[in-house]
C-alpha positions in Angstrom: -22.8 -9.2 -35.9 -20.5 -10.4 -33.1 -19.9 -8.4 -30.1 -16.2 -7.7 -29.3 -15.3 -7.3 -25.7 -13.5 -4.0 -25.0 -10.6 -4.2 -22.6 -9.6 -0.6 -21.7 -6.3 -1.7 -20.1 -5.1 -3.0 -23.4 -5.7 0.4 -25.0 -3.8 2.2 -22.2 -0.6 0.0 -22.3 1.7 0.1 -25.2 4.9 -1.9 -25.7 7.0 1.2 -25.7 5.5 2.5 -22.5 7.3 0.1 -20.2 8.6 -3.3 -21.2 7.9 -4.7 -17.7 4.2 -4.2 -18.2 2.5 -7.1 -19.8 -0.6 -6.7 -22.0 -2.6 -8.4 -19.2 -1.7 -5.8 -16.6 -2.9 -5.3 -13.9 -4.6 -8.8 -13.7 -1.7 -11.0 -14.8 0.4 -12.8 -12.1 3.8 -11.4 -11.6 6.6 -11.6 -9.0 5.7 -8.1 -7.7 2.5 -6.7 -6.2 1.2 -3.5 -4.7 -0.6 -3.8 -1.4 -3.8 -1.8 -0.8 -3.7 0.9 2.0 -6.1 2.9 4.1 -4.7 6.2 5.3 -6.8 8.2 7.9 -6.2 10.4 10.9 -7.5 10.9 14.4 -6.9 14.0 16.6 -3.2 13.0 17.3 -2.1 10.5 14.7 -2.0 9.6 11.0 -2.9 5.9 10.7 -2.0 3.6 7.8 -3.6 0.1 7.6 -2.7 -2.5 5.0 -3.8 -6.1 4.7 -0.7 -8.4 4.5 -2.3 -11.8 5.4 0.1 -14.7 4.9 3.1 -12.5 5.0 5.7 -12.9 7.8 5.8 -9.5 9.5 9.6 -9.9 10.1 10.0 -9.6 6.3 8.2 -6.2 6.1 10.2 -2.9 6.0 8.5 0.3 7.0 10.3 3.6 6.5 9.2 7.3 6.8 11.3 9.9 5.2 10.2 13.5 4.3 6.6 12.6 5.1 6.7 9.7 2.6 5.8 6.3 4.0 7.6 3.4 2.2 6.4 -0.1 2.7 8.3 -3.1 1.2 8.9 -6.8 1.8 8.5 -10.2 0.3 6.6 -13.4 0.6 7.5 -16.9 -0.6 5.4 -19.6 -2.2 4.3 -22.2 0.3 4.6 -25.1 -2.0 7.4 -26.2 -4.3 5.1 -27.5 -7.0 4.6 -25.2 -10.0 3.3 -27.8 -12.4 -0.4 -27.5 -11.4 -3.1 -27.0 -13.9 -4.5 -23.8 -12.4 -7.9 -22.5 -13.4 -7.3 -19.3 -11.5 -4.2 -18.2 -9.6 -4.7 -15.1 -7.4 -2.6 -15.8 -4.3 0.4 -13.5 -4.6 4.0 -14.2 -3.8 7.2 -12.3 -4.4 8.2 -8.8 -3.7 5.9 -5.9 -2.8 6.5 -2.2 -2.5 4.3 0.8 -1.8 4.9 4.4 -1.0 2.4 7.1 0.0 2.7 10.7 0.9 1.3 11.4 4.3 -1.4 14.1 4.5 0.0 15.9 7.5 3.5 16.8 8.9 4.4 13.9 11.2 6.9 13.0 13.8 8.4 9.9 12.2 10.7 9.2 15.2 7.7 8.2 17.3 6.0 6.0 14.7 4.7 2.6 15.8 3.8 -0.4 13.8 1.8 -3.5 14.8 0.6 -6.6 13.0 -2.6 -8.4 14.1 -4.8 -10.8 12.2 -3.1 -10.1 8.9 -3.4 -6.3 9.1 -0.3 -4.1 9.4 -1.2 -0.9 11.3 1.2 2.0 11.4 0.5 5.0 13.7 2.5 8.1 13.3 2.0 11.1 15.6 1.3 14.5 14.0 3.7 17.3 14.6 2.3 20.0 16.9 1.9 22.5 14.1 -0.2 20.0 12.2 -2.7 19.6 15.0 -5.8 21.8 14.9 -5.7 24.6 17.4 -8.7 26.3 19.0 -8.5 30.1 19.3 -10.8 31.9 21.6 -12.4 35.1 20.3 -12.2 38.2 22.4 -15.3 40.3 22.3 -14.8 44.0 22.7 -17.6 46.4 23.9 
């Protein structure tokens, strides 16, 4: 009896669900991709880091609206030759978009973004009411 490889993604995707989704999703090459993100906080800021190596930081858009961070941009192919006999093709090019709800109320007017060694780092200060406050306890006799 032959073993048949089960591919759970093929069971999840139907042609009526969304015509833009191919049967090979999420592993098939497309003109769009979703960058990975790490979102964490320190005492004063919510920090978002995303690897965007090989992408010109001038072609990256960062917006914060209603505590939603929106990241978008594009990257082009480095070579003009598409006629290669690829065994594997994983280097992405094209458009990218990602949005994420920020976990705390932030002051988006004071957000800062930097790009170093292929990592985009966005730091957004928390609003005063979102910062933890220490309350002293009065002890009565």
